[in-house]
C-alpha positions as CSV (number, residue, x, y, z in Angstrom):
1,X,132.5,119.3,85.6
2,X,133.8,121.6,83.4
3,X,130.5,122.0,81.5
4,X,131.4,122.8,77.6
5,X,128.7,124.7,74.9
6,X,127.0,122.5,72.6
7,X,125.9,124.7,69.5
8,X,124.8,122.3,66.6
9,X,123.7,124.5,63.6
10,X,122.0,127.4,64.6
11,X,121.1,125.9,67.9
12,X,122.6,125.9,71.0
13,X,120.4,124.7,73.8
14,X,121.0,125.5,77.8
15,X,122.8,122.8,78.9
16,X,125.3,119.8,76.6
17,X,122.4,117.4,76.4
18,X,120.2,116.2,73.9
19,X,116.9,113.4,74.7
20,X,117.1,110.6,73.0
21,X,114.2,109.4,71.2
22,X,112.8,106.1,71.3
23,X,110.6,104.6,68.8
24,X,107.2,104.6,68.7
25,X,106.0,106.4,70.6
26,X,107.8,106.5,73.6
27,X,109.5,109.4,72.9
28,X,106.5,111.7,71.3
29,X,105.4,115.4,72.0
30,X,105.4,115.0,75.8
31,X,109.5,114.1,76.6
32,X,110.4,116.3,74.0
33,X,109.1,119.4,74.7
34,X,109.5,118.7,78.5
35,X,112.8,118.4,78.3
36,X,113.2,121.4,75.6
37,X,111.0,123.1,78.0
38,X,114.4,122.7,80.8
39,X,116.7,123.9,78.8
40,X,118.1,120.6,77.1
41,X,117.5,119.3,73.4
42,X,114.0,117.5,73.3
43,X,114.2,114.4,70.7
44,X,110.4,113.3,68.9
45,X,111.1,109.4,67.4
46,X,109.3,109.9,64.1
47,X,109.1,105.6,63.9
48,X,105.5,104.2,64.6
49,X,103.9,108.0,66.0
50,X,100.9,107.3,64.1
51,X,99.7,104.2,65.6
52,X,97.3,105.5,68.4
53,X,95.8,108.0,66.3
54,X,92.7,108.5,64.7
55,X,94.4,109.2,61.8
56,X,95.4,106.0,61.0
57,X,93.1,103.9,60.1
58,X,94.0,100.5,59.3
59,X,91.3,100.2,56.6
60,X,92.3,101.8,54.4
61,X,95.9,101.1,54.8
62,X,96.9,104.9,55.7
63,X,99.8,104.2,57.9
64,X,101.9,106.5,55.9
65,X,100.3,109.2,55.1
66,X,98.9,109.5,58.9
67,X,102.2,108.9,59.9
68,X,103.5,112.6,58.0
69,X,100.5,114.7,59.5
70,X,101.2,113.0,63.2
71,X,104.8,113.9,63.0
72,X,103.9,117.3,62.0
73,X,101.3,117.9,65.2
74,X,103.8,116.2,68.0
75,X,106.1,118.6,66.8
76,X,104.1,121.7,67.1
77,X,102.4,120.2,70.3
78,X,105.9,120.1,71.9
79,X,106.9,123.0,70.7
80,X,104.1,124.9,72.6
81,X,104.8,122.7,75.5
82,X,108.5,123.9,75.1
83,X,108.1,127.5,74.2
84,X,109.5,129.6,72.6
85,X,112.8,128.8,73.1
86,X,113.0,124.8,73.5
87,X,115.0,122.7,70.5
88,X,113.3,120.2,69.3
89,X,114.7,117.6,67.6
90,X,113.5,114.6,65.3
91,X,115.1,111.4,64.7
92,X,114.0,109.4,61.6
93,X,115.5,106.0,61.0
94,X,117.6,105.3,57.6
95,X,116.0,102.0,58.0
96,X,112.2,102.7,57.6
97,X,110.3,102.6,54.0
98,X,109.2,105.6,54.5
99,X,112.3,107.4,55.7
100,X,112.5,110.1,53.6
101,X,108.6,111.8,53.6
102,X,109.9,111.4,57.7
103,X,112.2,113.6,57.0
104,X,110.5,116.2,54.5
105,X,107.7,116.1,57.1
106,X,110.0,116.5,59.8
107,X,111.3,119.3,57.9
108,X,108.1,120.6,57.2
109,X,106.8,120.7,60.7
110,X,109.1,122.7,62.1
111,X,112.0,120.7,63.3
112,X,115.1,122.5,64.3
113,X,117.2,119.3,64.1
114,X,116.8,115.8,62.3
115,X,119.2,113.4,63.9
116,X,119.0,109.6,61.7
117,X,120.8,106.9,62.4
118,X,119.8,102.9,61.8
119,X,121.5,103.0,58.6
120,X,124.0,106.3,57.4
121,X,122.0,108.8,55.7
122,X,123.9,109.6,52.4
123,X,120.8,111.1,51.4
124,X,119.5,113.2,53.8
125,X,120.6,116.6,52.4
126,X,118.5,115.9,49.0
127,X,115.2,115.6,51.5
128,X,116.0,119.0,53.2
129,X,117.4,120.9,51.0
130,X,114.3,123.1,51.0
131,X,115.3,124.3,54.5
132,X,119.2,124.8,55.1
133,X,117.9,126.2,58.7
134,X,117.5,122.2,59.9
135,X,120.6,121.0,61.4
136,X,121.4,117.9,60.2
137,X,123.3,115.3,62.6
138,X,123.9,111.1,61.3
139,X,124.4,109.2,64.0
140,X,128.1,106.9,63.7
141,X,129.7,104.1,65.5
142,X,133.5,105.0,64.3
143,X,135.3,108.0,62.3
144,X,135.0,105.9,59.2
145,X,131.2,106.3,59.6
146,X,131.8,109.5,59.8
147,X,134.4,110.5,56.5
148,X,132.3,108.5,54.7
149,X,129.3,110.4,55.1
150,X,131.0,113.3,55.3
151,X,133.1,112.9,52.0
152,X,129.5,112.1,50.4
153,X,127.8,114.7,51.5
154,X,130.3,117.1,50.2
155,X,130.6,115.9,46.9
156,X,126.9,114.9,46.2
157,X,125.6,118.0,47.8
158,X,128.3,120.7,49.1
159,X,127.3,120.2,52.8
160,X,128.9,119.0,56.1
161,X,126.6,117.1,59.2
162,X,126.7,119.9,62.0
163,X,127.9,117.1,64.1
164,X,128.0,113.9,65.1
165,X,126.4,111.2,67.6
166,X,128.6,108.9,68.6
167,X,127.0,106.2,69.9
168,X,128.3,102.9,72.1
169,X,126.9,99.7,71.4
170,X,127.5,97.8,74.6
171,X,125.5,100.0,76.9
172,X,122.9,101.2,73.8
173,X,119.4,100.8,73.7
174,X,117.2,99.2,71.4
175,X,118.6,99.4,67.4
176,X,122.5,99.6,68.0
177,X,125.6,100.8,66.0
178,X,126.9,96.8,64.9
179,X,126.5,94.6,62.4
180,X,126.6,91.8,64.6
181,X,125.8,91.1,68.0
182,X,129.6,89.7,68.6
183,X,130.5,93.5,66.6
184,X,128.5,95.3,69.9
185,X,131.2,94.6,71.7
186,X,134.5,95.9,69.9
187,X,136.8,97.7,71.7
188,X,137.1,100.1,68.9
189,X,133.6,101.1,68.9
190,X,133.4,102.3,72.7
191,X,133.1,105.2,73.6
192,X,136.6,106.0,74.7
193,X,138.1,105.3,71.5
194,X,135.8,106.0,69.4
195,X,134.8,109.7,70.3
196,X,138.6,110.2,70.9
197,X,138.8,109.0,67.1
198,X,135.2,111.3,66.1
199,X,136.8,114.8,67.7
200,X,140.7,114.2,65.4
201,X,138.6,113.6,62.3
202,X,137.0,116.3,62.9
203,X,139.2,118.6,63.6
204,X,142.1,117.6,61.6
205,X,140.6,116.1,58.5
206,X,137.3,118.2,58.2
207,X,139.2,121.3,59.7
208,X,136.0,122.6,61.4
209,X,135.2,122.6,65.0
210,X,131.6,121.0,65.0
211,X,130.4,119.2,67.9
212,X,130.7,115.4,69.1
213,X,128.0,114.2,71.0
214,X,128.9,110.9,73.0
215,X,125.5,108.6,73.2
216,X,125.6,105.0,75.2
217,X,125.5,104.5,79.3
218,X,125.1,107.9,80.1
219,X,122.9,107.8,83.3
220,X,124.7,110.6,85.9
221,X,127.4,113.1,86.5
222,X,130.0,111.1,86.5
223,X,129.3,109.9,82.9
224,X,128.5,113.0,81.7
225,X,132.2,114.7,82.8
226,X,133.4,110.8,81.6
227,X,132.2,111.6,77.7
228,X,133.0,115.5,78.0
229,X,137.2,114.7,79.0
230,X,136.8,112.3,76.3
231,X,136.3,115.5,73.6
232,X,132.6,115.7,73.1
233,X,130.9,118.6,73.1
234,X,127.3,117.1,74.7
235,X,125.9,113.5,75.4
236,X,122.4,111.9,74.4
237,X,120.1,110.0,77.4
238,X,117.7,108.5,76.6
239,X,116.4,105.1,78.8
240,X,116.6,107.0,81.8
241,X,113.9,110.2,80.1
242,X,112.1,106.7,79.2
243,X,111.2,106.8,82.6
244,X,109.8,109.8,83.6
245,X,106.4,111.2,84.4
246,X,106.7,113.4,81.5
247,X,107.5,110.7,79.2
248,X,105.3,109.4,76.6
249,X,105.1,105.1,77.2
250,X,102.6,104.0,79.1
251,X,102.5,103.1,82.9
252,X,103.3,99.5,82.6
253,X,106.7,100.5,80.3
254,X,108.2,102.1,82.9
255,X,108.0,99.7,85.7
256,X,108.9,96.9,83.1
257,X,112.1,99.3,83.2
258,X,111.9,99.9,87.0
259,X,111.4,96.5,87.4
260,X,114.5,95.6,84.9
261,X,117.5,93.5,86.5
262,X,121.2,92.6,85.0
263,X,120.1,89.2,83.9
264,X,117.1,90.9,82.0
265,X,119.0,93.0,79.5
266,X,119.3,90.4,76.2
267,X,120.2,91.2,73.1
268,X,118.3,90.2,70.2
269,X,118.5,89.5,66.4
270,X,116.6,92.2,65.1
271,X,114.2,92.0,62.4
272,X,115.6,94.7,60.7
273,X,119.1,93.1,60.4
274,X,120.9,94.8,63.3
275,X,121.6,93.8,67.1
276,X,118.9,94.9,69.7
277,X,118.9,95.4,73.2
278,X,116.1,94.8,75.0
279,X,114.5,93.8,78.4
280,X,113.7,89.5,78.5
281,X,110.1,89.6,79.2
282,X,107.5,86.2,78.4
283,X,107.6,87.8,74.1
284,X,111.6,88.1,74.4
285,X,112.2,84.7,75.8
286,X,110.2,82.6,73.7
287,X,111.9,84.1,70.5
288,X,115.0,83.4,71.9
289,X,114.3,79.6,72.3
290,X,113.2,79.8,68.4
291,X,109.8,80.0,69.6
292,X,107.9,82.8,68.7
293,X,104.3,83.9,67.2
294,X,104.0,87.1,66.0
295,X,100.8,89.3,65.2
296,X,100.3,90.3,60.9
297,X,101.9,93.1,59.5
298,X,100.4,95.7,59.2
299,X,102.5,98.7,57.9
300,X,105.9,97.5,55.9
301,X,107.8,99.8,57.4
302,X,111.3,98.4,57.2
303,X,113.4,98.9,53.4
304,X,115.2,95.5,55.1
305,X,112.2,92.8,57.0
306,X,113.6,89.4,57.8
307,X,109.6,88.9,58.9
308,X,108.1,90.5,55.6
309,X,110.2,87.8,54.2
310,X,110.3,84.8,55.7
311,X,107.6,85.3,58.7
312,X,111.1,83.6,60.6
313,X,111.0,86.5,62.9
314,X,108.2,89.2,64.0
315,X,106.6,92.2,63.3
316,X,108.5,94.4,64.7
317,X,106.2,97.3,64.7
318,X,103.3,95.4,66.2
319,X,105.5,93.9,69.2
320,X,106.9,97.7,70.2
321,X,103.0,99.4,70.0
322,X,102.5,96.5,72.3
323,X,105.4,97.6,74.4
324,X,104.4,101.0,74.3
325,X,100.9,100.3,75.3
326,X,101.6,98.3,78.5
327,X,101.3,94.9,76.8
328,X,104.3,92.7,79.1
329,X,103.4,89.7,77.3
330,X,103.6,90.2,73.7
331,X,105.6,94.0,74.0
332,X,109.2,94.1,72.9
333,X,110.6,97.2,75.7
334,X,113.8,97.9,73.6
335,X,116.1,99.4,76.3
336,X,119.4,100.6,77.1
337,X,122.3,98.6,79.7
338,X,121.6,101.2,82.1
339,X,117.8,100.1,82.1
340,X,119.1,98.6,85.5
341,X,119.6,101.9,87.5
342,X,116.1,102.8,86.6
343,X,114.4,102.8,90.6
344,X,111.3,105.0,90.3
345,X,109.5,107.4,88.4
346,X,111.3,110.5,87.9
347,X,110.8,114.4,86.7
348,X,112.6,115.6,83.3
349,X,113.1,119.0,85.4
350,X,114.8,116.9,89.0
351,X,116.8,114.9,86.0
352,X,118.6,117.8,84.7
353,X,118.5,119.7,87.8
354,X,120.3,116.7,89.3
355,X,122.9,116.9,86.1
356,X,123.2,120.2,85.2
357,X,122.8,122.6,89.0
């Protein structure tokens, strides 16, 4: 395999791979710390990190304040595991009510890189202007989105992204970079077209050499070689790392991945207004049949939430918390399409060794 060098801003991992951010403590400090310790970029997902922390006291309605503190604490704990040379990223979703404070907490806490998707991160440079060494990486699905973000950043902040992650909706996990379920399988959004398109835009329009990173459906060496041949300078892998000993999810969550078959992987309309990919458990099956009961909203975490407005869907925060702790009946188990390849609990080090050594 002709392995590229991945350099994002001032940060260069040993291997050109990012462990993907997976929300509500699927990728917390343990997974990110061990990923960074083993030579790749470890990513903490900022959303919902505080749900299991004693700092969050529901009676005090201090969810947003607690989450900022826990983000900083998790970055410190991840770095303690990774060592001084480890690279720690934080994934912050644009769709969150407290997106700005989560980004600031990540920068203040010492994140090396902030990765941002689930919307266009148009104001990301504003929230990190006091931290110029923090690399900023938008998640996009096309050259059009990359161009929109870049032009806005250049005009308003005199800054360009430090990299782009190009995510393929047809294979990625969780919230997907498409507006509708039908668009998820749009051929124009497949990596085979989107990655070369963004690479061409970076080289010909931006006139620079920032890295383009492929995400969605990455599992083994063949997948890495495929995206490197498309022009990607790196790859992002999420689902496989969720099913590791070091992964922050419960054992029951990981077992759900191991048990998943092709027919269990489905698309849903998320309350966030985006398509999502998940395992069809009793909760999702009821939802797809139009019959679902939701736990109460406890965080007001999304800027656009169909459940909060109409009560027609469900509280996604509550459902993701239930999945993380292993409640098979009531949880929402987000996953990538490659979840069907998970057949054992692995170690982060063994995955990295298999891919690169």
